N, CA, C and O of each residue as an XYZ file, in Angstrom:
428
protein
N      -7.144     54.420     40.646
C      -6.883     54.767     39.283
C      -5.418     55.068     39.175
O      -4.878     55.819     39.988
N      -4.759     54.502     38.190
C      -3.354     54.770     38.005
C      -3.093     55.413     36.617
O      -3.868     55.260     35.673
N      -2.006     56.110     36.557
C      -1.658     56.771     35.314
C      -0.313     56.253     34.837
O       0.475     55.781     35.657
N      -0.018     56.320     33.538
C       1.264     55.791     33.054
C       1.048     54.528     32.225
O      -0.055     54.233     31.764
N       2.121     53.817     32.060
C       2.043     52.599     31.257
C       1.321     51.476     31.965
O       1.463     51.318     33.177
N       0.532     50.677     31.219
C      -0.149     49.555     31.815
C       0.870     48.534     32.386
O       1.998     48.454     31.900
N       0.485     47.786     33.380
C       1.315     46.815     34.007
C       1.922     45.822     32.993
O       3.081     45.424     33.101
N       1.086     45.437     31.996
C       1.530     44.416     31.016
C       2.722     44.922     30.253
O       3.521     44.107     29.793
N       2.899     46.248     30.083
C       3.980     46.799     29.311
C       5.242     47.032     30.169
O       6.288     47.390     29.629
N       5.159     46.845     31.415
C       6.286     47.192     32.280
C       7.481     46.256     32.160
O       8.590     46.638     32.532
N       7.293     45.067     31.664
C       8.383     44.129     31.557
C       8.823     43.875     30.119
O       9.446     42.852     29.834
N       8.510     44.787     29.221
C       8.985     44.702     27.773
C      10.339     45.256     27.671
O      10.632     46.324     28.209
N      11.238     44.499     26.939
C      12.590     44.913     26.700
C      12.680     45.552     25.308
O      12.316     44.926     24.312
N      13.146     46.752     25.244
C      13.278     47.439     23.939
C      14.673     47.177     23.362
O      15.707     47.380     23.999
N      14.621     46.700     22.078
C      15.913     46.351     21.431
C      16.244     47.402     20.355
O      15.335     47.932     19.717
N      17.490     47.694     20.157
C      17.841     48.605     19.066
C      17.663     47.955     17.711
O      17.617     46.727     17.632
N      17.557     48.755     16.602
C      17.434     48.183     15.288
C      18.582     47.226     14.962
O      19.715     47.419     15.404
N      18.266     46.195     14.183
C      19.298     45.163     13.826
C      20.559     45.734     13.249
O      21.664     45.299     13.575
N      20.388     46.727     12.373
C      21.575     47.280     11.630
C      21.974     48.590     12.220
O      22.782     49.287     11.607
N      21.473     48.987     13.365
C      21.858     50.252     13.979
C      21.017     51.385     13.465
O      20.084     51.181     12.688
N      21.353     52.603     13.907
C      20.611     53.765     13.468
C      21.431     54.456     12.376
O      22.627     54.210     12.224
N      20.750     55.335     11.615
C      21.435     56.116     10.620
C      20.807     57.475     10.505
O      19.627     57.625     10.820
N      21.561     58.498     10.056
C      20.999     59.839     10.028
C      19.966     59.977      8.942
O      20.024     59.285      7.926
N      19.014     60.875      9.152
C      18.022     61.188      8.158
C      18.641     62.027      7.051
O      19.684     62.649      7.255
N      18.037     62.050      5.925
C      18.485     62.774      4.797
C      17.942     64.173      4.825
O      17.119     64.540      3.987
N      18.395     64.969      5.791
C      17.813     66.358      5.991
C      18.052     67.258      4.791
O      17.243     68.148      4.529
N      19.162     67.051      4.038
C      19.452     67.902      2.896
C      18.787     67.378      1.623
O      18.918     67.996      0.567
N      18.100     66.291      1.699
C      17.432     65.770      0.530
C      18.366     65.333     -0.582
O      18.037     65.454     -1.762
N      19.508     64.836     -0.213
C      20.538     64.394     -1.190
C      20.036     63.186     -2.030
O      20.386     63.053     -3.203
N      19.247     62.351     -1.435
C      18.790     61.128     -2.115
C      17.268     61.167     -2.303
O      16.666     60.133     -2.590
N      16.645     62.321     -2.150
C      15.231     62.433     -2.175
C      14.610     62.143     -3.553
O      13.519     61.578     -3.616
N      15.271     62.514     -4.648
C      14.752     62.255     -5.989
C      14.677     60.767     -6.259
O      13.735     60.284     -6.888
N      15.679     60.042     -5.777
C      15.669     58.563     -5.980
C      14.604     57.938     -5.155
O      13.953     57.001     -5.616
N      14.381     58.423     -3.913
C      13.359     57.917     -3.040
C      11.988     58.159     -3.711
O      11.141     57.266     -3.733
N      11.784     59.348     -4.245
C      10.458     59.606     -4.921
C      10.248     58.733     -6.121
O       9.124     58.305     -6.383
N      11.329     58.448     -6.880
C      11.195     57.527     -8.041
C      10.811     56.168     -7.571
O       9.992     55.500     -8.202
N      11.395     55.726     -6.447
C      11.126     54.366     -5.945
C       9.654     54.310     -5.425
O       8.947     53.341     -5.702
N       9.223     55.288     -4.716
C       7.806     55.313     -4.226
C       6.824     55.351     -5.413
O       5.788     54.686     -5.390
N       7.164     56.141     -6.454
C       6.286     56.155     -7.627
C       6.241     54.776     -8.333
O       5.202     54.336     -8.824
N       7.381     54.140     -8.356
C       7.446     52.779     -8.933
C       6.596     51.855     -8.107
O       5.837     51.074     -8.680
N       6.675     51.894     -6.814
C       5.910     51.015     -5.936
C       4.431     51.245     -6.151
O       3.669     50.279     -6.199
N       3.980     52.523     -6.287
C       2.567     52.769     -6.530
C       2.142     52.210     -7.880
O       1.083     51.595     -8.002
N       2.978     52.429     -8.893
C       2.638     51.967    -10.239
C       2.556     50.462    -10.319
O       1.706     49.920    -11.026
N       3.431     49.779     -9.602
C       3.496     48.320     -9.659
C       2.564     47.637     -8.667
O       2.603     46.417     -8.511
N       1.734     48.419     -8.002
C       0.809     47.837     -7.037
C       1.459     47.247     -5.795
O       0.960     46.295     -5.194
N       2.626     47.863     -5.418
C       3.316     47.401     -4.258
C       4.268     46.265     -4.432
O       4.764     45.723     -3.444
N       4.555     45.868     -5.691
C       5.479     44.777     -6.005
C       6.875     45.356     -6.002
O       7.246     46.086     -6.922
N       7.663     45.040     -4.971
C       9.034     45.555     -4.882
C       9.990     44.972     -5.875
O      11.040     45.556     -6.142
N       9.647     43.811     -6.441
C      10.545     43.186     -7.393
C      10.749     44.035     -8.608
O      11.852     44.066     -9.154
N       9.732     44.725     -9.052
C       9.859     45.598    -10.241
C      10.651     46.848     -9.961
O      11.140     47.483    -10.895
N      10.796     47.227     -8.691
C      11.479     48.431     -8.313
C      12.803     48.165     -7.598
O      13.337     49.054     -6.935
N      13.330     46.958     -7.728
C      14.558     46.544     -7.055
C      15.734     47.474     -7.481
O      16.527     47.875     -6.629
N      15.851     47.812     -8.766
C      16.990     48.634     -9.189
C      16.978     49.971     -8.537
O      18.039     50.503     -8.210
N      15.778     50.563     -8.326
C      15.699     51.869     -7.681
C      15.993     51.786     -6.187
O      16.544     52.710     -5.589
N      15.607     50.649     -5.602
C      15.909     50.443     -4.164
C      17.429     50.333     -3.963
O      17.963     50.923     -3.024
N      18.102     49.620     -4.793
C      19.540     49.512     -4.762
C      20.217     50.904     -5.018
O      21.190     51.267     -4.358
N      19.686     51.618     -5.951
C      20.225     52.964     -6.296
C      20.069     53.897     -5.095
O      20.961     54.704     -4.834
N      18.966     53.807     -4.361
C      18.743     54.602     -3.193
C      19.726     54.293     -2.086
O      20.321     55.191     -1.490
N      19.883     53.015     -1.823
C      20.825     52.577     -0.761
C      22.285     52.982     -1.147
O      23.088     53.385     -0.305
N      22.567     52.852     -2.439
C      23.906     53.278     -2.915
C      24.099     54.743     -2.661
O      25.163     55.133     -2.179
N      23.128     55.579     -2.957
C      23.172     57.029     -2.720
C      23.436     57.322     -1.231
O      24.275     58.158     -0.896
N      22.733     56.646     -0.373
C      22.891     56.856      1.061
C      24.271     56.436      1.512
O      24.880     57.129      2.327
N      24.785     55.328      1.013
C      26.111     54.893      1.429
C      27.181     55.869      0.944
O      28.084     56.210      1.708
N      27.102     56.330     -0.317
C      28.035     57.276     -0.838
C      28.117     58.589     -0.096
O      29.165     59.235     -0.077
N      26.991     58.994      0.529
C      26.948     60.290      1.214
C      27.073     60.155      2.734
O      26.858     61.108      3.483
N      27.417     58.972      3.153
C      27.656     58.767      4.605
C      26.368     58.761      5.418
O      26.408     58.955      6.633
N      25.200     58.537      4.754
C      23.906     58.530      5.482
C      23.619     57.119      6.035
O      22.629     56.911      6.737
N      24.493     56.162      5.710
C      24.365     54.827      6.231
C      25.719     54.174      6.053
O      26.488     54.568      5.176
N      26.023     53.174      6.878
C      27.294     52.498      6.805
C      27.359     51.653      5.504
O      26.398     50.979      5.132
N      28.515     51.718      4.841
C      28.645     50.858      3.599
C      28.449     49.396      3.949
O      28.847     48.960      5.030
N      27.842     48.633      3.053
C      27.601     47.255      3.321
C      27.751     46.523      1.989
O      27.670     47.146      0.930
N      27.968     45.223      2.030
C      28.035     44.410      0.788
C      26.569     44.209      0.333
O      25.634     44.116      1.128
N      26.448     44.151     -0.992
C      25.128     44.029     -1.591
C      24.487     42.695     -1.143
O      23.277     42.630     -0.926
N      25.251     41.710     -1.016
C      24.676     40.338     -0.707
C      24.035     40.454      0.712
O      22.944     39.919      0.911
N      24.631     41.087      1.634
C      24.031     41.208      3.020
C      22.848     42.175      3.048
O      22.058     42.194      3.992
N      22.750     42.985      1.974
C      21.613     43.940      1.920
C      20.460     43.305      1.163
O      19.432     43.958      0.980
N      20.581     42.080      0.720
C      19.477     41.392      0.033
C      19.603     41.481     -1.489
O      18.681     41.088     -2.203
N      20.725     41.991     -1.996
C      20.931     42.093     -3.460
C      22.003     41.118     -3.891
O      22.960     40.864     -3.160
N      21.838     40.581     -5.069
C      22.870     39.699     -5.636
C      23.330     40.293     -6.947
O      22.755     41.258     -7.451
N      24.371     39.704     -7.486
C      24.856     40.176     -8.803
C      24.026     39.563     -9.926
O      24.025     40.051    -11.056
N      23.312     38.472     -9.589
C      22.494     37.818    -10.598
C      21.208     38.585    -10.727
O      20.696     39.133     -9.751
N      20.675     38.625    -11.960
C      19.353     39.298    -12.144
C      18.284     38.485    -11.477
O      18.347     37.256    -11.473
N      17.299     39.150    -10.910
C      16.169     38.463    -10.256
C      15.163     38.080    -11.307
O      14.673     38.923    -12.058
N      14.849     36.758    -11.356
C      13.858     36.289    -12.307
C      12.558     36.003    -11.603
O      12.540     35.478    -10.490
N      11.469     36.352    -12.256
C      10.196     35.976    -11.619
C       9.905     34.530    -11.929
O      10.404     33.983    -12.912
N       9.099     33.910    -11.091
C       8.766     32.540    -11.213
C       7.941     32.349    -12.529
O       7.075     33.170    -12.832
N       8.207     31.289    -13.286
C       7.438     31.091    -14.492
C       5.995     30.753    -14.118
O       5.740     30.101    -13.105
N       5.071     31.200    -14.940
C       3.701     30.945    -14.691
C       3.171     29.939    -15.734
O       3.694     29.834    -16.843
N       2.140     29.220    -15.344
C       1.535     28.236    -16.275
C       0.089     28.191    -16.012
O      -0.374     28.378    -14.887
N      -0.632     27.938    -17.067
C      -2.071     27.909    -16.952
C      -2.499     26.496    -16.619
O      -2.010     25.535    -17.212
N      -3.401     26.372    -15.683
C      -3.867     25.045    -15.250
C      -5.350     24.935    -15.486
O      -6.105     25.806    -15.054
N      -5.784     23.910    -16.145
C      -7.199     23.683    -16.350
C      -7.654     22.567    -15.415
O      -7.037     21.502    -15.384
N      -8.722     22.792    -14.657
C      -9.214     21.803    -13.759
C     -10.540     21.314    -14.303
O     -11.459     22.087    -14.575
N     -10.603     20.005    -14.451
C     -11.827     19.340    -14.965
C     -12.474     18.574    -13.867
O     -11.853     17.713    -13.243
N     -13.707     18.875    -13.627
C     -14.497     18.187    -12.602
C     -15.521     17.280    -13.278
O     -16.241     17.735    -14.167
N     -15.603     16.052    -12.893
C     -16.570     15.166    -13.430
C     -17.145     14.205    -12.412
O     -16.529     13.951    -11.376
N     -18.274     13.691    -12.685
C     -18.962     12.819    -11.803
C     -18.699     11.335    -12.229
O     -18.799     10.967    -13.400
N     -18.375     10.560    -11.256
C     -18.121      9.125    -11.567
C     -18.806      8.269    -10.462
O     -18.402      8.268     -9.299
N     -19.820      7.574    -10.878
C     -20.520      6.708     -9.908
C     -21.036      7.464     -8.707
O     -21.004      6.914     -7.606
N     -21.511      8.689     -8.844
C     -22.102      9.479     -7.725
C     -21.063     10.255     -6.998
O     -21.410     10.996     -6.078
N     -19.808     10.142     -7.341
C     -18.687     10.853     -6.650
C     -18.110     11.877     -7.659
O     -18.045     11.620     -8.861
N     -17.701     13.027     -7.130
C     -17.040     13.985     -7.999
C     -15.536     13.791     -7.903
O     -15.016     13.384     -6.864
N     -14.844     14.087     -8.998
C     -13.402     13.970     -9.025
C     -12.903     15.194     -9.802
O     -13.608     15.715    -10.667
N     -11.720     15.635     -9.497
C     -11.068     16.753    -10.190
C      -9.739     16.366    -10.680
O      -8.978     15.715     -9.965
N      -9.419     16.747    -11.902
C      -8.147     16.471    -12.508
C      -7.562     17.793    -13.026
O      -8.219     18.543    -13.748
N      -6.319     18.051    -12.638
C      -5.611     19.253    -13.116
C      -4.822     18.872    -14.340
O      -4.095     17.879    -14.355
N      -4.986     19.708    -15.402
C      -4.283     19.408    -16.698
C      -3.454     20.564    -17.067
O      -2.785     20.539    -18.100
């Protein structure tokens, strides 16, 4: 009987985060923005698109207070263009029988 990590885990390489580490917001300097963002996410059913402005505001707060390294918005996933949702359209599918075979047509 052995104790410790399983043999399968002994050859795993641990990598640091892609953008490095950053200090936690111990003083709660950006906490109100974070709470607004989380409330928005709950209200929108987890759709981050509707809460993008709060996400950007939160990152901006962290950068201004030295809680993360300043970065360009484009590399953080933000652009200067407004984000548009994809247009939706209604599709009607008609199924009919033709000579013993069924066919479907989208209109």
